[in-house]
C-alpha positions as CSV (number, residue, x, y, z in Angstrom):
1,M,14.7,-189.5,-136.7
2,A,14.2,-186.2,-134.9
3,E,11.7,-185.5,-132.8
4,K,9.2,-183.5,-134.0
5,M,7.5,-180.2,-132.1
6,K,4.2,-178.2,-133.0
7,I,4.8,-174.7,-132.9
8,R,2.2,-172.1,-133.6
9,G,0.8,-175.0,-135.9
10,E,3.9,-175.7,-138.0
11,I,5.5,-178.8,-137.4
12,Q,9.4,-178.2,-136.8
13,M,12.5,-180.3,-135.9
14,A,13.6,-180.8,-132.5
15,A,17.0,-178.8,-131.9
16,Y,19.4,-180.2,-129.5
17,K,22.5,-178.4,-128.2
18,N,24.3,-181.9,-127.2
19,C,24.7,-185.3,-129.0
20,Q,22.3,-187.4,-127.5
21,S,24.8,-190.3,-127.2
22,C,27.7,-189.0,-126.1
23,G,26.9,-185.3,-124.4
24,M,29.3,-183.8,-126.9
25,P,28.1,-180.3,-128.4
26,L,26.9,-180.5,-131.5
27,S,28.3,-176.9,-132.6
28,K,32.2,-178.5,-131.7
29,D,31.3,-181.5,-134.3
30,E,33.6,-181.1,-137.2
31,H,31.1,-182.3,-139.8
32,G,28.0,-181.2,-138.2
33,G,26.4,-183.4,-137.0
34,G,25.7,-187.6,-137.4
35,T,23.9,-188.5,-140.7
36,E,20.4,-189.9,-141.5
37,A,20.0,-193.0,-143.5
38,D,18.8,-190.5,-146.6
39,G,21.9,-188.5,-146.2
40,S,20.7,-185.4,-144.3
41,K,22.2,-184.0,-141.3
42,S,20.9,-185.8,-137.9
43,T,19.6,-182.9,-135.2
44,K,20.4,-185.3,-132.4
45,Y,23.4,-187.1,-132.9
46,C,26.7,-186.3,-133.9
47,S,29.0,-187.5,-136.8
48,H,31.0,-189.8,-134.2
49,C,28.0,-191.9,-132.7
50,Y,25.9,-192.0,-135.9
51,Q,26.1,-192.6,-139.1
52,N,24.0,-193.6,-142.0
53,G,21.0,-193.7,-139.7
54,S,23.1,-196.1,-137.3
55,F,24.8,-195.7,-134.5
56,T,28.5,-196.4,-135.2
57,M,28.9,-198.4,-132.2
58,P,25.5,-200.1,-131.6
59,G,26.8,-202.4,-129.2
60,L,28.3,-199.8,-126.6
61,T,26.7,-199.6,-123.4
62,V,26.3,-196.4,-121.2
63,E,29.0,-197.4,-119.1
64,E,31.5,-197.8,-122.1
65,M,30.4,-194.5,-123.6
66,K,31.1,-193.0,-120.7
67,E,34.4,-193.9,-120.2
68,R,35.2,-193.5,-123.7
69,V,34.0,-190.0,-123.2
70,K,36.5,-189.5,-120.2
71,G,39.5,-190.7,-122.1
72,K,38.7,-187.9,-124.9
73,I,38.0,-185.2,-122.6
74,K,41.5,-186.1,-120.5
75,E,43.0,-186.2,-124.4
76,F,42.0,-182.3,-124.3
77,G,44.2,-181.8,-121.6
78,F,41.2,-181.3,-119.0
79,P,41.7,-183.2,-115.5
80,G,40.0,-186.2,-114.3
81,F,37.5,-184.7,-112.0
82,L,36.5,-182.6,-114.9
83,A,36.2,-185.8,-117.1
84,G,33.7,-187.0,-114.8
85,L,31.8,-184.2,-114.1
86,F,31.0,-184.0,-117.9
87,T,30.3,-187.5,-118.3
88,R,27.8,-188.1,-114.9
89,N,24.4,-187.5,-117.2
90,I,25.1,-189.3,-120.0
91,H,22.8,-191.9,-119.0
92,K,20.0,-189.1,-118.9
93,L,20.5,-188.8,-122.6
94,E,18.1,-190.0,-125.2
95,R,19.9,-192.9,-126.7
96,W,20.1,-194.7,-123.2
97,N,16.7,-193.8,-122.1
98,K,14.9,-196.8,-124.0
């Protein structure tokens, strides 16, 4: 479930720009984000990482995620050094900080 923030006395859901599992910009998710168990859109995770309230690959380690993301970035034609640059902070995302 997304974090709640209190702004001017109102409880609002936190808005994330990037998936908190793989780092992909949520604006680039072709499905508009993952889904919670109740069918609502996740504000924290992309559709590749999270569906129906669960991670799609629950046993994945942070290092395995970095390698998967590097591979995808290279598939899109980016050079290896950029793939490394884009994945260097995956370990700081919420999924991995528990």
